[in-house]
MIBAKE-856587 format. One record per residue: y negated, x, z of N, C-alpha, C, O in turn; chain; residue in three letters; residue number from 1. Coordinates in nm, 3 decimals, padded with zeros to 5 digits. Layout:
N
+---------+---------+---------+---------+---------+---------+---------+---------+---------+---------+---------+---------+-------+-----+-----+
!      nv !      nu !      nw !     cav !     cau !     caw !      cv !      cu !      cw !      ov !      ou !      ow ! chain ! res !   n !
+---------+---------+---------+---------+---------+---------+---------+---------+---------+---------+---------+---------+-------+-----+-----+
!       Y !       X !       Z !       Y !       X !       Z !       Y !       X !       Z !       Y !       X !       Z !     A ! ALA ! NUM !
...
+---------+---------+---------+---------+---------+---------+---------+---------+---------+---------+---------+---------+-------+-----+-----+
This chain:
94
+---------+---------+---------+---------+---------+---------+---------+---------+---------+---------+---------+---------+-------+-----+-----+
!      nv !      nu !      nw !     cav !     cau !     caw !      cv !      cu !      cw !      ov !      ou !      ow ! chain ! res !   n !
+---------+---------+---------+---------+---------+---------+---------+---------+---------+---------+---------+---------+-------+-----+-----+
!  01.002 !  02.764 !  05.540 !  01.032 !  02.645 !  05.541 !  01.123 !  02.575 !  05.596 !  01.243 !  02.605 !  05.598 !     A ! UNK !   1 !
!  01.053 !  02.440 !  05.660 !  01.213 !  02.412 !  05.793 !  01.263 !  02.289 !  05.703 !  01.194 !  02.192 !  05.672 !     A ! UNK !   2 !
!  01.391 !  02.309 !  05.667 !  01.502 !  02.226 !  05.628 !  01.480 !  02.073 !  05.749 !  01.471 !  02.080 !  05.871 !     A ! UNK !   3 !
!  01.475 !  01.923 !  05.645 !  01.516 !  01.783 !  05.685 !  01.658 !  01.714 !  05.618 !  01.706 !  01.738 !  05.508 !     A ! UNK !   4 !
!  01.697 !  01.640 !  05.704 !  01.866 !  01.598 !  05.693 !  01.768 !  01.380 !  05.711 !  01.704 !  01.316 !  05.794 !     A ! UNK !   5 !
!  01.823 !  01.360 !  05.575 !  01.763 !  01.226 !  05.541 !  01.951 !  01.194 !  05.468 !  02.022 !  01.249 !  05.383 !     A ! UNK !   6 !
!  01.967 !  01.037 !  05.590 !  02.085 !  00.993 !  05.554 !  02.031 !  00.818 !  05.508 !  01.924 !  00.762 !  05.533 !     A ! UNK !   7 !
!  02.159 !  00.761 !  05.428 !  02.150 !  00.592 !  05.428 !  02.314 !  00.554 !  05.429 !  02.396 !  00.616 !  05.497 !     A ! UNK !   8 !
!  02.349 !  00.429 !  05.335 !  02.401 !  00.344 !  05.318 !  02.392 !  00.318 !  05.181 !  02.278 !  00.340 !  05.139 !     A ! UNK !   9 !
!  02.448 !  00.290 !  05.118 !  02.409 !  00.272 !  04.958 !  02.564 !  00.162 !  04.916 !  02.670 !  00.221 !  04.900 !     A ! UNK !  10 !
!  02.561 !  00.046 !  04.905 !  02.682 ! -00.021 !  04.804 !  02.656 ! -00.010 !  04.711 !  02.540 ! -00.024 !  04.671 !     A ! UNK !  11 !
!  02.779 !  00.026 !  04.621 !  02.777 ! -00.017 !  04.470 !  02.770 ! -00.121 !  04.471 !  02.824 ! -00.203 !  04.546 !     A ! UNK !  12 !
!  02.645 ! -00.148 !  04.318 !  02.690 ! -00.287 !  04.283 !  02.710 ! -00.314 !  04.139 !  02.681 ! -00.428 !  04.103 !     A ! UNK !  13 !
!  02.757 ! -00.225 !  04.042 !  02.817 ! -00.220 !  03.935 !  02.933 ! -00.210 !  03.938 !  03.002 ! -00.125 !  03.994 !     A ! UNK !  14 !
!  02.984 ! -00.357 !  03.834 !  03.087 ! -00.401 !  03.807 !  03.161 ! -00.280 !  03.776 !  03.269 ! -00.248 !  03.827 !     A ! UNK !  15 !
!  03.084 ! -00.204 !  03.675 !  03.235 ! -00.115 !  03.676 !  03.221 !  00.046 !  03.820 !  03.235 !  00.163 !  03.785 !     A ! UNK !  16 !
!  03.205 !  00.023 !  03.901 !  03.240 !  00.131 !  03.988 !  03.145 !  00.245 !  03.950 !  03.043 !  00.214 !  03.889 !     A ! UNK !  17 !
!  03.164 !  00.360 !  03.976 !  03.099 !  00.508 !  04.013 !  03.198 !  00.539 !  03.889 !  03.318 !  00.513 !  03.887 !     A ! UNK !  18 !
!  03.114 !  00.606 !  03.777 !  03.243 !  00.625 !  03.601 !  03.171 !  00.720 !  03.531 !  03.052 !  00.696 !  03.514 !     A ! UNK !  19 !
!  03.210 !  00.804 !  03.495 !  03.179 !  00.928 !  03.462 !  03.061 !  00.951 !  03.410 !  03.030 !  01.069 !  03.415 !     A ! UNK !  20 !
!  02.903 !  00.805 !  03.313 !  02.837 !  00.833 !  03.301 !  02.740 !  00.751 !  03.354 !  02.633 !  00.717 !  03.303 !     A ! UNK !  21 !
!  02.790 !  00.723 !  03.465 !  02.667 !  00.752 !  03.641 !  02.688 !  00.817 !  03.707 !  02.617 !  00.838 !  03.806 !     A ! UNK !  22 !
!  02.877 !  00.927 !  03.660 !  02.846 !  01.051 !  03.772 !  02.786 !  01.164 !  03.715 !  02.745 !  01.253 !  03.790 !     A ! UNK !  23 !
!  02.770 !  01.178 !  03.557 !  02.725 !  01.220 !  03.522 !  02.569 !  01.255 !  03.469 !  02.540 !  01.366 !  03.424 !     A ! UNK !  24 !
!  02.452 !  01.117 !  03.483 !  02.341 !  01.027 !  03.537 !  02.329 !  01.106 !  03.696 !  02.260 !  01.208 !  03.701 !     A ! UNK !  25 !
!  02.382 !  01.067 !  03.799 !  02.351 !  01.082 !  03.868 !  02.373 !  01.246 !  03.913 !  02.361 !  01.264 !  04.034 !     A ! UNK !  26 !
!  02.397 !  01.345 !  03.845 !  02.452 !  01.435 !  03.930 !  02.329 !  01.558 !  03.817 !  02.272 !  01.664 !  03.841 !     A ! UNK !  27 !
!  02.339 !  01.470 !  03.700 !  02.161 !  01.553 !  03.622 !  02.034 !  01.510 !  03.735 !  01.933 !  01.579 !  03.747 !     A ! UNK !  28 !
!  02.057 !  01.397 !  03.808 !  01.929 !  01.312 !  03.888 !  01.881 !  01.432 !  03.951 !  01.771 !  01.482 !  03.928 !     A ! UNK !  29 !
!  02.021 !  01.508 !  04.081 !  01.997 !  01.593 !  04.183 !  01.984 !  01.623 !  04.211 !  01.934 !  01.637 !  04.323 !     A ! UNK !  30 !
!  02.051 !  01.725 !  04.051 !  01.943 !  01.929 !  04.019 !  01.832 !  01.946 !  04.048 !  01.808 !  02.050 !  04.109 !     A ! UNK !  31 !
!  01.699 !  01.836 !  04.013 !  01.543 !  01.900 !  04.077 !  01.557 !  01.924 !  04.157 !  01.498 !  02.026 !  04.194 !     A ! UNK !  32 !
!  01.648 !  01.851 !  04.255 !  01.535 !  01.874 !  04.468 !  01.690 !  01.987 !  04.454 !  01.800 !  02.019 !  04.407 !     A ! UNK !  33 !
!  01.565 !  02.004 !  04.552 !  01.626 !  02.191 !  04.668 !  01.749 !  02.169 !  04.742 !  01.843 !  02.245 !  04.768 !     A ! UNK !  34 !
!  01.717 !  01.995 !  04.780 !  01.826 !  01.981 !  04.916 !  01.970 !  01.915 !  04.866 !  01.968 !  01.821 !  04.786 !     A ! UNK !  35 !
!  02.082 !  01.962 !  04.911 !  02.177 !  01.927 !  04.914 !  02.238 !  01.811 !  04.944 !  02.256 !  01.764 !  05.056 !     A ! UNK !  36 !
!  02.275 !  01.755 !  04.817 !  02.265 !  01.632 !  04.854 !  02.454 !  01.576 !  04.794 !  02.514 !  01.600 !  04.690 !     A ! UNK !  37 !
!  02.492 !  01.501 !  04.910 !  02.710 !  01.425 !  04.929 !  02.670 !  01.293 !  04.940 !  02.575 !  01.238 !  04.996 !     A ! UNK !  38 !
!  02.770 !  01.250 !  04.867 !  02.783 !  01.104 !  04.922 !  02.967 !  01.059 !  04.893 !  03.012 !  01.070 !  04.779 !     A ! UNK !  39 !
!  03.034 !  01.023 !  04.979 !  03.062 !  00.952 !  04.974 !  03.098 !  00.838 !  05.071 !  03.015 !  00.752 !  05.101 !     A ! UNK !  40 !
!  03.313 !  00.838 !  05.155 !  03.311 !  00.692 !  05.205 !  03.247 !  00.773 !  05.365 !  03.238 !  00.890 !  05.403 !     A ! UNK !  41 !
!  03.205 !  00.613 !  05.435 !  03.167 !  00.630 !  05.627 !  03.359 !  00.687 !  05.684 !  03.463 !  00.624 !  05.705 !     A ! UNK !  42 !
!  03.316 !  00.845 !  05.691 !  03.444 !  00.880 !  05.777 !  03.496 !  00.940 !  05.708 !  03.606 !  00.965 !  05.757 !     A ! UNK !  43 !
!  03.480 !  01.013 !  05.555 !  03.546 !  01.031 !  05.560 !  03.487 !  01.171 !  05.460 !  03.367 !  01.176 !  05.435 !     A ! UNK !  44 !
!  03.575 !  01.271 !  05.412 !  03.531 !  01.410 !  05.397 !  03.425 !  01.375 !  05.271 !  03.485 !  01.342 !  05.169 !     A ! UNK !  45 !
!  03.239 !  01.377 !  05.258 !  03.184 !  01.324 !  05.111 !  03.159 !  01.468 !  05.054 !  03.168 !  01.565 !  05.129 !     A ! UNK !  46 !
!  03.125 !  01.482 !  04.910 !  03.174 !  01.571 !  04.790 !  03.057 !  01.581 !  04.740 !  02.989 !  01.479 !  04.733 !     A ! UNK !  47 !
!  03.008 !  01.696 !  04.696 !  02.849 !  01.728 !  04.626 !  02.830 !  01.624 !  04.507 !  02.903 !  01.614 !  04.408 !     A ! UNK !  48 !
!  02.682 !  01.524 !  04.546 !  02.677 !  01.542 !  04.432 !  02.626 !  01.584 !  04.291 !  02.607 !  01.501 !  04.202 !     A ! UNK !  49 !
!  02.607 !  01.701 !  04.277 !  02.563 !  01.739 !  04.178 !  02.699 !  01.800 !  04.021 !  02.692 !  01.847 !  03.907 !     A ! UNK !  50 !
!  02.809 !  01.755 !  04.125 !  02.942 !  01.753 !  04.056 !  02.991 !  01.659 !  03.992 !  03.098 !  01.614 !  04.033 !     A ! UNK !  51 !
!  02.939 !  01.609 !  03.892 !  03.066 !  01.515 !  03.821 !  03.203 !  01.445 !  03.898 !  03.231 !  01.339 !  03.954 !     A ! UNK !  52 !
!  03.279 !  01.598 !  03.858 !  03.403 !  01.565 !  03.893 !  03.418 !  01.501 !  04.019 !  03.496 !  01.407 !  04.036 !     A ! UNK !  53 !
!  03.346 !  01.548 !  04.106 !  03.392 !  01.592 !  04.271 !  03.366 !  01.441 !  04.223 !  03.467 !  01.391 !  04.172 !     A ! UNK !  54 !
!  03.213 !  01.328 !  04.229 !  03.219 !  01.221 !  04.205 !  03.310 !  01.104 !  04.193 !  03.334 !  01.003 !  04.258 !     A ! UNK !  55 !
!  03.362 !  01.177 !  04.052 !  03.474 !  01.092 !  04.037 !  03.583 !  01.061 !  04.134 !  03.655 !  00.965 !  04.160 !     A ! UNK !  56 !
!  03.568 !  01.161 !  04.169 !  03.724 !  01.239 !  04.277 !  03.737 !  01.014 !  04.379 !  03.834 !  00.947 !  04.415 !     A ! UNK !  57 !
!  03.621 !  00.992 !  04.381 !  03.585 !  00.958 !  04.529 !  03.661 !  00.770 !  04.444 !  03.672 !  00.664 !  04.505 !     A ! UNK !  58 !
!  03.685 !  00.786 !  04.350 !  03.738 !  00.631 !  04.310 !  03.688 !  00.560 !  04.367 !  03.729 !  00.525 !  04.478 !     A ! UNK !  59 !
!  03.522 !  00.487 !  04.283 !  03.433 !  00.389 !  04.407 !  03.437 !  00.319 !  04.273 !  03.438 !  00.366 !  04.159 !     A ! UNK !  60 !
!  03.441 !  00.154 !  04.330 !  03.460 !  00.046 !  04.271 !  03.337 ! -00.002 !  04.331 !  03.256 !  00.052 !  04.406 !     A ! UNK !  61 !
!  03.342 ! -00.125 !  04.275 !  03.201 ! -00.225 !  04.334 !  03.249 ! -00.272 !  04.397 !  03.363 ! -00.317 !  04.399 !     A ! UNK !  62 !
!  03.138 ! -00.272 !  04.489 !  03.121 ! -00.329 !  04.637 !  03.154 ! -00.234 !  04.737 !  03.151 ! -00.267 !  04.856 !     A ! UNK !  63 !
!  03.203 ! -00.054 !  04.681 !  03.236 !  00.054 !  04.810 !  03.110 !  00.007 !  04.900 !  03.033 ! -00.083 !  04.868 !     A ! UNK !  64 !
!  03.102 !  00.089 !  05.025 !  02.958 !  00.159 !  05.057 !  02.981 !  00.288 !  05.084 !  03.071 !  00.320 !  05.162 !     A ! UNK !  65 !
!  02.925 !  00.353 !  05.040 !  02.858 !  00.549 !  04.994 !  02.763 !  00.589 !  05.086 !  02.645 !  00.556 !  05.078 !     A ! UNK !  66 !
!  02.831 !  00.693 !  05.213 !  02.690 !  00.727 !  05.233 !  02.672 !  00.863 !  05.230 !  02.727 !  00.965 !  05.270 !     A ! UNK !  67 !
!  02.507 !  00.802 !  05.120 !  02.411 !  00.936 !  05.099 !  02.390 !  00.996 !  05.177 !  02.326 !  00.930 !  05.258 !     A ! UNK !  68 !
!  02.417 !  01.168 !  05.235 !  02.277 !  01.236 !  05.317 !  02.301 !  01.363 !  05.203 !  02.392 !  01.406 !  05.133 !     A ! UNK !  69 !
!  02.171 !  01.391 !  05.228 !  02.058 !  01.484 !  05.171 !  01.948 !  01.574 !  05.322 !  01.875 !  01.534 !  05.413 !     A ! UNK !  70 !
!  02.009 !  01.742 !  05.257 !  01.965 !  01.803 !  05.405 !  01.952 !  01.935 !  05.305 !  02.036 !  01.975 !  05.223 !     A ! UNK !  71 !
!  01.825 !  01.988 !  05.336 !  01.698 !  02.036 !  05.260 !  01.580 !  02.052 !  05.272 !  01.597 !  02.056 !  05.394 !     A ! UNK !  72 !
!  01.438 !  02.070 !  05.259 !  01.343 !  02.097 !  05.208 !  01.224 !  01.953 !  05.166 !  01.107 !  01.925 !  05.194 !     A ! UNK !  73 !
!  01.346 !  01.887 !  05.078 !  01.284 !  01.791 !  04.998 !  01.377 !  01.596 !  05.011 !  01.338 !  01.496 !  04.952 !     A ! UNK !  74 !
!  01.522 !  01.607 !  05.126 !  01.548 !  01.618 !  05.105 !  01.512 !  01.411 !  05.138 !  01.590 !  01.318 !  05.119 !     A ! UNK !  75 !
!  01.419 !  01.408 !  05.172 !  01.341 !  01.214 !  05.158 !  01.408 !  01.216 !  05.041 !  01.519 !  01.187 !  04.997 !     A ! UNK !  76 !
!  01.266 !  01.277 !  04.992 !  01.200 !  01.279 !  04.815 !  01.367 !  01.246 !  04.753 !  01.370 !  01.129 !  04.715 !     A ! UNK !  77 !
!  01.532 !  01.330 !  04.731 !  01.649 !  01.327 !  04.694 !  01.716 !  01.208 !  04.707 !  01.771 !  01.138 !  04.622 !     A ! UNK !  78 !
!  01.699 !  01.188 !  04.875 !  01.782 !  01.061 !  04.906 !  01.707 !  00.889 !  04.843 !  01.777 !  00.790 !  04.823 !     A ! UNK !  79 !
!  01.574 !  00.895 !  04.823 !  01.507 !  00.851 !  04.764 !  01.555 !  00.773 !  04.649 !  01.583 !  00.654 !  04.636 !     A ! UNK !  80 !
!  01.555 !  00.866 !  04.576 !  01.609 !  00.869 !  04.456 !  01.714 !  00.829 !  04.391 !  01.729 !  00.769 !  04.285 !     A ! UNK !  81 !
!  01.836 !  00.900 !  04.528 !  01.973 !  00.820 !  04.552 !  01.930 !  00.682 !  04.534 !  01.945 !  00.613 !  04.433 !     A ! UNK !  82 !
!  01.895 !  00.663 !  04.602 !  01.879 !  00.491 !  04.625 !  01.785 !  00.427 !  04.569 !  01.731 !  00.328 !  04.617 !     A ! UNK !  83 !
!  01.755 !  00.487 !  04.449 !  01.637 !  00.410 !  04.386 !  01.802 !  00.433 !  04.284 !  01.888 !  00.345 !  04.291 !     A ! UNK !  84 !
!  01.817 !  00.510 !  04.230 !  01.964 !  00.493 !  04.070 !  02.046 !  00.368 !  04.065 !  02.077 !  00.296 !  03.970 !     A ! UNK !  85 !
!  02.080 !  00.359 !  04.236 !  02.143 !  00.246 !  04.277 !  02.126 !  00.150 !  04.284 !  02.221 !  00.079 !  04.251 !     A ! UNK !  86 !
!  02.021 !  00.094 !  04.321 !  01.954 !  00.013 !  04.313 !  01.923 ! -00.046 !  04.160 !  01.916 ! -00.167 !  04.142 !     A ! UNK !  87 !
!  01.903 !  00.069 !  04.030 !  01.826 !  00.027 !  03.904 !  01.930 ! -00.003 !  03.840 !  01.915 ! -00.099 !  03.764 !     A ! UNK !  88 !
!  02.073 !  00.062 !  03.843 !  02.187 !  00.061 !  03.814 !  02.255 ! -00.068 !  03.823 !  02.348 ! -00.090 !  03.746 !     A ! UNK !  89 !
!  02.208 ! -00.186 !  03.939 !  02.310 ! -00.277 !  03.940 !  02.313 ! -00.405 !  03.920 !  02.241 ! -00.481 !  03.984 !     A ! UNK !  90 !
!  02.395 ! -00.446 !  03.829 !  02.430 ! -00.516 !  03.769 !  02.492 ! -00.718 !  03.856 !  02.486 ! -00.832 !  03.811 !     A ! UNK !  91 !
!  02.561 ! -00.635 !  04.037 !  02.538 ! -00.746 !  04.059 !  02.422 ! -00.874 !  03.994 !  02.466 ! -00.985 !  03.968 !     A ! UNK !  92 !
!  02.286 ! -00.843 !  03.976 !  02.254 ! -01.010 !  04.027 !  02.266 ! -01.066 !  03.865 !  02.240 ! -01.182 !  03.832 !     A ! UNK !  93 !
!  02.310 ! -00.960 !  03.772 !  02.308 ! -01.027 !  03.626 !  02.406 ! -01.168 !  03.599 !  02.407 ! -01.222 !  03.488 !     A ! UNK !  94 !
+---------+---------+---------+---------+---------+---------+---------+---------+---------+---------+---------+---------+-------+-----+-----+
């Protein structure tokens, strides 16, 4: 099986940023994929999205831009799920 790499930049639009509930939901979502998925500010070391505590160390607030990277056989699907999660959990337009 060949490995693929997918990247995207996400803007956090939840007014509460990336808090514990969001971090836990993201970790649970990403554990269903074989790809390793990381999240971090562009230019800074990323963290494994499967670890809620690691995600919290990013101290993400509303408006923060994050680079999501998925590496593995289902990288495209994994990245699409992460992007969709952030899109569906946006309250910027409310």
